[in-house]
DSSP file (Angstrom, degrees, kcal/mol; ACC not computed):
  #  RESIDUE AA STRUCTURE BP1 BP2  ACC     N-H-->O    O-->H-N    N-H-->O    O-->H-N    TCO  KAPPA ALPHA  PHI   PSI    X-CA   Y-CA   Z-CA
    1    1 A X              0   0    0      0, 0.0     2,-0.4     0, 0.0     0, 0.0   0.000 360.0 360.0 360.0 133.2  -18.0   -6.6   15.7
    2    2 A X        -     0   0    0      2,-0.0     2,-0.6     1,-0.0     3,-0.0  -0.703 360.0-135.6 -86.7 131.0  -18.2   -6.3   11.9
    3    3 A X    >   -     0   0    0     -2,-0.4     3,-2.2     1,-0.1    51,-0.0  -0.770   8.8-146.7 -82.9 119.6  -16.2   -3.5   10.3
    4    4 A X  T 3  S+     0   0    0     -2,-0.6    52,-0.8     1,-0.3    -1,-0.1   0.677  97.9  57.2 -63.5 -14.3  -18.5   -2.0    7.7
    5    5 A X  T 3  S+     0   0    0     50,-0.3    -1,-0.3    48,-0.1    50,-0.1   0.480  82.3 109.2 -93.9  -2.8  -15.4   -1.3    5.6
    6    6 A X    <   -     0   0    0     -3,-2.2     2,-0.3    50,-0.1    50,-0.3  -0.416  66.1-127.6 -74.2 152.0  -14.2   -4.9    5.4
    7    7 A X        -     0   0    0     -2,-0.1     2,-0.4    48,-0.1    -1,-0.1  -0.736  13.3-147.5 -99.1 146.9  -14.5   -6.7    2.1
    8    8 A X        -     0   0    0     -2,-0.3     0, 0.0     2,-0.1     0, 0.0  -0.908  58.9  -4.3-110.2 141.2  -16.2  -10.0    1.6
    9    9 A X  S    S-     0   0    0     -2,-0.4     2,-0.3     4,-0.0     4,-0.1  -0.104  89.4 -64.2  77.0-175.4  -15.0  -12.6   -0.9
   10   10 A X  S    S+     0   0    0      2,-0.1    -2,-0.1     3,-0.0   115,-0.0  -0.752  87.3  18.1-111.6 157.6  -12.3  -12.3   -3.5
   11   11 A X  S    S-     0   0    0    114,-0.4     2,-0.4    -2,-0.3   113,-0.0  -0.153 105.3 -24.6  81.0-175.9  -11.9  -10.1   -6.5
   12   12 A X        +     0   0    0      1,-0.2     3,-0.1   111,-0.1    -2,-0.1  -0.578  66.8 143.2 -75.4 125.1  -13.6   -6.8   -7.3
   13   13 A X        +     0   0    0     -2,-0.4    25,-4.5     1,-0.3     2,-0.5   0.598  53.9  55.5-128.5 -35.5  -17.0   -6.5   -5.7
   14   14 A X  E     +a   38   0A   0     23,-0.2    44,-2.9    25,-0.1    45,-1.0  -0.909  52.2 177.3-119.7 128.4  -17.5   -2.9   -4.7
   15   15 A X  E     -ab  39  59A   0     23,-2.6    25,-2.4    -2,-0.5     2,-0.6  -0.984  16.7-151.3-125.9 134.7  -17.4    0.2   -6.9
   16   16 A X  E     -ab  40  60A   0     43,-2.1    45,-3.1    -2,-0.4     2,-0.6  -0.941  10.9-158.6-105.0 121.4  -18.1    3.7   -5.8
   17   17 A X  E     -ab  41  61A   0     23,-2.8    25,-2.6    -2,-0.6     2,-0.6  -0.892   5.2-169.3-100.2 121.3  -19.5    5.9   -8.6
   18   18 A X  E     +ab  42  62A   0     43,-3.3    45,-2.5    -2,-0.6     2,-0.3  -0.920  30.3 136.5-114.7 104.2  -19.0    9.7   -8.0
   19   19 A X        -     0   0    0     23,-2.3    25,-0.1    -2,-0.6    47,-0.1  -0.977  43.5-155.7-154.2 128.9  -21.0   11.6  -10.6
   20   20 A X  S    S+     0   0    0     -2,-0.3     2,-0.6    45,-0.2    -1,-0.1   0.774  74.8  87.9 -81.7 -26.2  -23.2   14.6  -10.3
   21   21 A X     >  -     0   0    0      1,-0.2     4,-3.0     2,-0.1     5,-0.2  -0.632  68.6-153.0 -76.4 115.5  -25.4   14.0  -13.4
   22   22 A X  H  > S+     0   0    0     -2,-0.6     4,-2.3     1,-0.2     5,-0.2   0.843  92.0  50.8 -61.3 -34.6  -28.2   11.7  -12.1
   23   23 A X  H  > S+     0   0    0      2,-0.2     4,-2.3     1,-0.2    -1,-0.2   0.929 114.9  42.0 -68.2 -44.6  -28.8   10.1  -15.5
   24   24 A X  H  > S+     0   0    0      2,-0.2     4,-2.7     1,-0.2     5,-0.2   0.923 114.9  51.6 -67.1 -44.1  -25.1    9.2  -16.0
   25   25 A X  H  X S+     0   0    0     -4,-3.0     4,-2.5     1,-0.2    -2,-0.2   0.925 113.2  44.5 -58.5 -46.8  -24.8    8.1  -12.3
   26   26 A X  H  X S+     0   0    0     -4,-2.3     4,-2.8    -5,-0.2     5,-0.2   0.904 112.9  50.8 -66.4 -41.9  -27.8    5.8  -12.6
   27   27 A X  H  X S+     0   0    0     -4,-2.3     4,-2.5     2,-0.2    -2,-0.2   0.919 113.0  46.1 -62.9 -43.2  -26.7    4.4  -16.0
   28   28 A X  H  X S+     0   0    0     -4,-2.7     4,-2.6     2,-0.2     5,-0.2   0.938 113.7  48.3 -63.3 -46.9  -23.2    3.6  -14.6
   29   29 A X  H  X S+     0   0    0     -4,-2.5     4,-2.5    -5,-0.2    -2,-0.2   0.912 113.4  47.4 -61.4 -42.9  -24.6    2.1  -11.4
   30   30 A X  H  X S+     0   0    0     -4,-2.8     4,-2.5     2,-0.2    -1,-0.2   0.922 112.5  48.8 -64.6 -44.2  -27.1   -0.1  -13.3
   31   31 A X  H  X S+     0   0    0     -4,-2.5     4,-0.8    -5,-0.2    -2,-0.2   0.915 114.1  45.7 -63.4 -43.0  -24.4   -1.2  -15.8
   32   32 A X  H ><>S+     0   0    0     -4,-2.6     5,-2.2     1,-0.2     3,-0.7   0.911 112.7  50.1 -67.5 -41.6  -22.0   -2.2  -13.1
   33   33 A X  H ><5S+     0   0    0     -4,-2.5     3,-1.9     1,-0.2    -2,-0.2   0.892 105.4  57.5 -62.5 -38.9  -24.7   -3.9  -11.0
   34   34 A X  H 3<5S+     0   0    0     -4,-2.5    -1,-0.2     1,-0.3    -2,-0.2   0.747 104.9  53.0 -62.6 -23.0  -25.7   -5.9  -14.1
   35   35 A X  T <<5S-     0   0    0     -4,-0.8    -1,-0.3    -3,-0.7    -2,-0.2   0.174 129.2 -94.8 -99.7  16.4  -22.1   -7.1  -14.3
   36   36 A X  T < 5S+     0   0    0     -3,-1.9     2,-0.2     1,-0.3    -3,-0.2   0.541  78.5 136.6  91.2   7.8  -22.2   -8.3  -10.7
   37   37 A X      < -     0   0    0     -5,-2.2     2,-0.6    -6,-0.1    -1,-0.3  -0.606  55.1-128.4 -87.7 148.6  -20.7   -5.4   -8.8
   38   38 A X  E     -a   14   0A   0    -25,-4.5   -23,-2.6    -2,-0.2     2,-0.4  -0.871  37.8-160.4 -87.8 123.8  -22.0   -4.0   -5.6
   39   39 A X  E     -a   15   0A   0     -2,-0.6     2,-0.3   -25,-0.2   -23,-0.2  -0.912  20.8-175.6-119.3 132.8  -22.3   -0.3   -6.4
   40   40 A X  E     -a   16   0A   0    -25,-2.4   -23,-2.8    -2,-0.4     2,-0.4  -0.905  17.1-152.2-114.1 151.7  -22.6    2.8   -4.2
   41   41 A X  E     -a   17   0A   0     -2,-0.3     2,-0.3   -25,-0.2   -23,-0.2  -0.951  12.2-174.2-129.1 146.3  -23.2    6.2   -5.6
   42   42 A X  E     -a   18   0A   0    -25,-2.6   -23,-2.3    -2,-0.4     3,-0.1  -0.982  21.8-147.4-136.2 148.6  -22.3    9.8   -4.6
   43   43 A X  S    S-     0   0    0     -2,-0.3     2,-0.3   -25,-0.2    24,-0.2   0.623  82.0  -0.6 -91.1 -14.9  -23.2   13.1   -6.1
   44   44 A X  S  > S-     0   0    0    -25,-0.1     4,-2.0    22,-0.1    26,-0.2  -0.950  83.9 -86.7-159.9 178.0  -20.0   14.9   -5.2
   45   45 A X  H  > S+     0   0    0     24,-2.8     4,-2.4    -2,-0.3     5,-0.2   0.844 119.4  56.6 -64.4 -36.0  -16.7   14.4   -3.5
   46   46 A X  H  > S+     0   0    0      1,-0.2     4,-1.9     2,-0.2    -1,-0.2   0.940 110.1  44.5 -62.9 -47.0  -17.9   15.2    0.0
   47   47 A X  H  > S+     0   0    0      1,-0.2     4,-2.4     2,-0.2    -1,-0.2   0.877 111.0  56.0 -64.2 -37.0  -20.6   12.5   -0.1
   48   48 A X  H  X S+     0   0    0     -4,-2.0     4,-2.7     1,-0.2    -2,-0.2   0.915 106.0  50.0 -62.0 -43.9  -18.0   10.1   -1.6
   49   49 A X  H  X S+     0   0    0     -4,-2.4     4,-1.7     2,-0.2    -1,-0.2   0.913 110.3  50.6 -61.2 -42.5  -15.7   10.6    1.3
   50   50 A X  H  X S+     0   0    0     -4,-1.9     4,-0.7     1,-0.2    -2,-0.2   0.935 112.2  46.7 -60.3 -46.6  -18.5    9.9    3.8
   51   51 A X  H >X S+     0   0    0     -4,-2.4     4,-2.0     1,-0.2     3,-1.2   0.921 110.5  52.3 -62.9 -44.7  -19.5    6.7    2.0
   52   52 A X  H 3< S+     0   0    0     -4,-2.7    -1,-0.2     1,-0.3    -2,-0.2   0.809 105.8  54.7 -64.0 -29.5  -15.9    5.5    1.8
   53   53 A X  H 3< S+     0   0    0     -4,-1.7    -1,-0.3    -5,-0.2    -2,-0.2   0.658 113.4  43.1 -77.3 -14.4  -15.5    6.0    5.5
   54   54 A X  H << S+     0   0    0     -3,-1.2     2,-0.3    -4,-0.7    -2,-0.2   0.730 125.4  14.9 -98.3 -28.9  -18.5    3.8    6.1
   55   55 A X  S  < S-     0   0    0     -4,-2.0   -50,-0.3   -50,-0.1    -1,-0.3  -0.997  78.1-105.9-151.1 150.4  -17.9    1.0    3.7
   56   56 A X        -     0   0    0    -52,-0.8     2,-0.3    -2,-0.3   -50,-0.1  -0.274  27.3-167.1 -73.9 158.2  -15.0   -0.3    1.6
   57   57 A X        -     0   0    0    -52,-0.1   -42,-0.2    -5,-0.1     3,-0.1  -0.980  19.8-153.3-140.0 151.8  -14.6    0.0   -2.2
   58   58 A X  S    S+     0   0    0    -44,-2.9    66,-2.5     1,-0.4    30,-0.5   0.683  83.8   3.1 -95.3 -23.4  -12.3   -1.7   -4.6
   59   59 A X  E     -bc  15  88A   0    -45,-1.0   -43,-2.1    64,-0.2     2,-0.5  -0.978  64.3-137.4-159.6 151.3  -12.3    1.1   -7.1
   60   60 A X  E     -bc  16  89A   0     28,-2.4    30,-3.2    -2,-0.3     2,-0.7  -0.966   7.0-155.3-116.5 127.1  -13.7    4.6   -7.4
   61   61 A X  E     -bc  17  90A   0    -45,-3.1   -43,-3.3    -2,-0.5     2,-0.5  -0.918  28.0-168.4 -99.7 114.7  -15.2    5.8  -10.7
   62   62 A X  E     -bc  18  91A   0     28,-2.4    30,-2.3    -2,-0.7     2,-0.2  -0.916  23.0-157.6-122.6 124.6  -14.8    9.6  -10.5
   63   63 A X        -     0   0    0    -45,-2.5    30,-0.2    -2,-0.5     3,-0.1  -0.620  11.8-154.3 -82.1 154.9  -16.2   12.5  -12.5
   64   64 A X  S    S+     0   0    0     28,-0.3     7,-2.5    -2,-0.2     2,-1.2   0.854  75.2  65.9 -97.4 -46.2  -14.1   15.7  -12.2
   65   65 A X        +     0   0    0      5,-0.2     2,-0.3     6,-0.1   -45,-0.2  -0.658  68.7 135.6 -89.1  95.1  -16.5   18.5  -12.9
   66   66 A X        -     0   0    0     -2,-1.2   -22,-0.1    -3,-0.1   -21,-0.1  -0.988  52.4-117.6-137.8 145.9  -19.0   18.5  -10.0
   67   67 A X  S    S+     0   0    0     -2,-0.3     2,-0.6   -24,-0.2     0, 0.0  -0.299  92.0  23.6 -71.4 169.2  -20.6   21.2   -7.8
   68   68 A X  S    S+     0   0    0    -24,-0.1     2,-0.7   -23,-0.1    -2,-0.1  -0.658 136.6   6.0  76.0-122.5  -19.8   21.0   -4.1
   69   69 A X  S    S-     0   0    0     -2,-0.6   -24,-2.8     4,-0.1   -23,-0.2  -0.867  84.8-152.5 -96.9 113.5  -16.6   19.1   -3.8
   70   70 A X     >  -     0   0    0     -2,-0.7     4,-2.5   -26,-0.2    -5,-0.2  -0.102  31.8 -91.6 -78.1-179.5  -15.2   18.4   -7.3
   71   71 A X  H  > S+     0   0    0     -7,-2.5     4,-2.5     1,-0.2     5,-0.2   0.857 124.3  50.9 -64.0 -38.2  -13.0   15.5   -8.4
   72   72 A X  H  > S+     0   0    0     -8,-0.4     4,-2.1     2,-0.2    -1,-0.2   0.922 112.7  46.3 -66.1 -44.0   -9.7   17.3   -7.7
   73   73 A X  H  > S+     0   0    0      2,-0.2     4,-2.2     1,-0.2    -2,-0.2   0.905 112.2  51.4 -64.5 -41.5  -10.8   18.3   -4.2
   74   74 A X  H  X S+     0   0    0     -4,-2.5     4,-3.0     1,-0.2    -2,-0.2   0.945 109.5  49.5 -59.1 -48.2  -12.0   14.8   -3.5
   75   75 A X  H  X S+     0   0    0     -4,-2.5     4,-2.4     1,-0.2    -1,-0.2   0.893 109.0  52.3 -61.7 -40.3   -8.7   13.3   -4.6
   76   76 A X  H  X S+     0   0    0     -4,-2.1     4,-0.8     1,-0.2    -1,-0.2   0.923 114.2  42.8 -61.0 -44.2   -6.7   15.7   -2.4
   77   77 A X  H >X S+     0   0    0     -4,-2.2     4,-0.7     1,-0.2     3,-0.6   0.888 111.8  54.2 -69.2 -39.6   -8.8   14.8    0.6
   78   78 A X  H >< S+     0   0    0     -4,-3.0     3,-1.2     1,-0.2     6,-0.3   0.914 105.4  53.4 -60.3 -43.1   -8.7   11.1   -0.2
   79   79 A X  H 3< S+     0   0    0     -4,-2.4    -1,-0.2     1,-0.3    -2,-0.2   0.737 102.3  59.3 -67.0 -22.5   -4.9   11.1   -0.4
   80   80 A X  H << S+     0   0    0     -4,-0.8     2,-0.7    -3,-0.6    -1,-0.3   0.693  92.4  76.4 -77.0 -19.3   -4.8   12.7    3.1
   81   81 A X    XX  -     0   0    0     -3,-1.2     4,-2.5    -4,-0.7     3,-1.9  -0.834  69.5-156.5 -98.6 110.6   -6.6    9.7    4.6
   82   82 A X  T 34 S+     0   0    0     -2,-0.7     4,-0.4     1,-0.3    -1,-0.1   0.783  93.8  56.3 -57.6 -28.2   -4.3    6.6    5.0
   83   83 A X  T 34 S+     0   0    0      1,-0.2    -1,-0.3     2,-0.1    -4,-0.1   0.695 121.0  28.0 -75.5 -18.2   -7.3    4.3    5.0
   84   84 A X  T X4 S+     0   0    0     -3,-1.9     3,-1.8    -6,-0.3    -2,-0.2   0.603  94.9  88.7-115.6 -18.7   -8.5    5.6    1.6
   85   85 A X  T 3< S+     0   0    0     -4,-2.5    -3,-0.1     1,-0.3    -2,-0.1   0.780  85.8  55.6 -58.6 -30.8   -5.3    6.9   -0.2
   86   86 A X  T 3  S+     0   0    0     -4,-0.4    -1,-0.3    -8,-0.1     2,-0.1   0.615  78.5 113.7 -79.6 -12.3   -4.5    3.5   -1.8
   87   87 A X  S <  S-     0   0    0     -3,-1.8   -28,-0.1    -9,-0.1     2,-0.1  -0.395  71.0-118.3 -67.4 131.0   -7.9    3.2   -3.5
   88   88 A X  E     -c   59   0A   0    -30,-0.5   -28,-2.4    34,-0.2     2,-0.5  -0.380  22.5-147.2 -71.6 146.6   -7.6    3.3   -7.3
   89   89 A X  E     -c   60   0A   0    -30,-0.2    15,-1.8    -2,-0.1    14,-1.6  -0.962  10.3-167.4-117.3 124.1   -9.4    6.1   -9.2
   90   90 A X  E     -cd  61 104A   0    -30,-3.2   -28,-2.4    -2,-0.5     2,-0.5  -0.943  19.6-150.0-106.9 108.6  -10.8    5.7  -12.7
   91   91 A X  E     -cd  62 105A   0     13,-2.7    15,-2.6    -2,-0.7     2,-0.5  -0.664  14.3-174.1 -81.5 126.5  -11.6    9.2  -13.9
   92   92 A X  E     + d   0 106A   0    -30,-2.3     2,-0.3    -2,-0.5   -28,-0.3  -0.978  25.3 144.4-119.5 115.8  -14.5    9.4  -16.4
   93   93 A X  E     - d   0 107A   0     13,-1.6    15,-1.6    -2,-0.5     3,-0.2  -0.999  52.3-148.2-154.1 148.9  -14.9   12.9  -17.7
   94   94 A X  S    S+     0   0    0     -2,-0.3    13,-0.1    13,-0.2    -1,-0.1   0.480  89.7  82.2 -90.5  -5.9  -15.8   14.9  -20.8
   95   95 A X  S    S-     0   0    0      1,-0.1    -1,-0.2     2,-0.1     3,-0.1   0.753  88.8-137.2 -74.2 -24.4  -13.4   17.6  -19.8
   96   96 A X        +     0   0    0      1,-0.3    -1,-0.1    -3,-0.2     2,-0.1   0.467  49.1 152.5  79.9  -0.1  -10.3   15.9  -21.2
   97   97 A X        +     0   0    0      1,-0.1    -1,-0.3     2,-0.1    -2,-0.1  -0.382  24.2 172.3 -65.8 139.0   -8.3   16.9  -18.1
   98   98 A X        +     0   0    0     -3,-0.1     2,-0.5    -2,-0.1     4,-0.2   0.072  48.2 109.7-127.6  18.8   -5.4   14.7  -17.1
   99   99 A X        +     0   0    0      2,-0.1     2,-0.3     0, 0.0    -2,-0.1  -0.212  59.2  85.7 -94.0  43.5   -4.1   17.0  -14.4
  100  100 A X  S    S-     0   0    0     -2,-0.5     2,-1.3    -3,-0.0    -9,-0.1  -0.995  87.0-108.8-141.4 144.0   -5.1   14.7  -11.5
  101  101 A X        +     0   0    0     -2,-0.3     2,-0.3   -29,-0.1    -2,-0.1  -0.611  61.8 150.9 -74.1  97.9   -3.3   11.8   -9.9
  102  102 A X        -     0   0    0     -2,-1.3   -12,-0.1    -4,-0.2     3,-0.1  -0.899  54.0-132.2-131.5 158.4   -5.5    9.0  -11.1
  103  103 A X  S    S-     0   0    0    -14,-1.6     2,-0.3    -2,-0.3   -13,-0.2   0.872  88.7  -5.8 -75.6 -39.6   -5.0    5.3  -11.9
  104  104 A X  E     -d   90   0A   0    -15,-1.8   -13,-2.7     2,-0.0     2,-0.4  -0.978  61.7-140.5-154.3 160.4   -6.7    5.5  -15.3
  105  105 A X  E     -d   91   0A   0     -2,-0.3     2,-0.4   -15,-0.2   -13,-0.2  -0.963  11.4-176.8-128.8 144.6   -8.7    7.9  -17.5
  106  106 A X  E     -d   92   0A   0    -15,-2.6   -13,-1.6    -2,-0.4     2,-0.3  -0.960  21.4-137.1-141.7 121.8  -11.7    7.3  -19.7
  107  107 A X  E     -d   93   0A   0     -2,-0.4     2,-0.3   -15,-0.2   -13,-0.2  -0.583  36.7 -89.0 -80.7 137.9  -13.2   10.1  -21.8
  108  108 A X  S    S+     0   0    0    -15,-1.6     2,-0.1    -2,-0.3     3,-0.0  -0.667 107.5  47.4 -80.6 142.5  -17.0   10.5  -22.0
  109  109 A X  S    S+     0   0    0     -2,-0.3     2,-0.3     1,-0.1    -2,-0.1   0.663  84.2 153.8 -76.5 157.4  -18.8    9.1  -23.9
  110  110 A X        -     0   0    0     -2,-0.1     2,-0.3    -4,-0.1    -1,-0.1  -0.931  45.4-100.7-144.3 165.1  -17.4    5.6  -23.5
  111  111 A X    >>  -     0   0    0     -2,-0.3     4,-1.4     1,-0.1     3,-0.8  -0.713  27.5-128.9 -88.6 141.0  -18.4    2.0  -23.9
  112  112 A X  H 3> S+     0   0    0     -2,-0.3     4,-2.8     1,-0.3     5,-0.2   0.862 108.7  61.3 -56.1 -37.6  -19.3    0.1  -20.7
  113  113 A X  H 3> S+     0   0    0      1,-0.2     4,-2.2     2,-0.2    -1,-0.3   0.863 100.9  53.0 -59.9 -36.3  -16.8   -2.6  -21.7
  114  114 A X  H <> S+     0   0    0     -3,-0.8     4,-1.9     2,-0.2    -1,-0.2   0.906 110.6  46.8 -65.9 -41.3  -14.0   -0.1  -21.6
  115  115 A X  H  X S+     0   0    0     -4,-1.4     4,-2.6     2,-0.2    -2,-0.2   0.921 110.8  52.2 -64.8 -44.5  -14.9    0.9  -18.1
  116  116 A X  H  X S+     0   0    0     -4,-2.8     4,-2.5     1,-0.2    -2,-0.2   0.894 108.5  51.3 -59.4 -40.7  -15.2   -2.8  -17.0
  117  117 A X  H  X S+     0   0    0     -4,-2.2     4,-2.0    -5,-0.2    -1,-0.2   0.909 110.5  47.9 -64.8 -41.9  -11.8   -3.5  -18.4
  118  118 A X  H  X S+     0   0    0     -4,-1.9     4,-2.2     2,-0.2     5,-0.2   0.912 112.0  49.9 -65.1 -41.8  -10.2   -0.6  -16.5
  119  119 A X  H  X S+     0   0    0     -4,-2.6     4,-2.0     1,-0.2    -2,-0.2   0.938 112.0  47.5 -61.3 -46.9  -12.0   -1.6  -13.2
  120  120 A X  H  < S+     0   0    0     -4,-2.5    -1,-0.2     1,-0.2    -2,-0.2   0.870 115.2  46.6 -62.8 -37.4  -10.8   -5.2  -13.6
  121  121 A X  H  < S+     0   0    0     -4,-2.0    -1,-0.2    -5,-0.2    -2,-0.2   0.841 124.4  26.9 -74.0 -34.8   -7.2   -4.1  -14.4
  122  122 A X  H  < S+     0   0    0     -4,-2.2   -34,-0.2    -5,-0.1    -2,-0.2   0.523  85.7 117.9-113.8  -6.4   -6.8   -1.6  -11.6
  123  123 A X     <  -     0   0    0     -4,-2.0     2,-0.3    -5,-0.2   -64,-0.2  -0.281  67.6-110.7 -68.8 149.1   -9.1   -2.5   -8.7
  124  124 A X              0   0    0    -66,-2.5    -1,-0.1     1,-0.1    -2,-0.1  -0.607 360.0 360.0 -72.1 132.4   -7.7   -3.3   -5.2
  125  125 A X              0   0    0     -2,-0.3  -114,-0.4  -113,-0.1    -1,-0.1   0.386 360.0 360.0-109.7 360.0   -8.2   -7.0   -4.5
């Protein structure tokens, strides 16, 4: 039986983008896909948790300010799940907040190359 959360191949392959703004979410997903990543997208933290429990990710790109379950709430729930707690978080936000346990931060607006570099540096392999 195949575990849907298992990873195939080596290196960074799967990125979960958690962003409520559909234009930003789509632009991020397209840019990452154009650079060879397998991308899943979620509109809030609750949907992100559901997706992560179904399939693996090497890194999570997380917005903070979202309706439903925001980035802080998502991170608190993620840390409670031993299967998900180790996944690195790259926070992308216009809020300027740094009051969340994250691997890296990137202020909006940003260059795609900066995001790619953070993903490459911090992703679980």
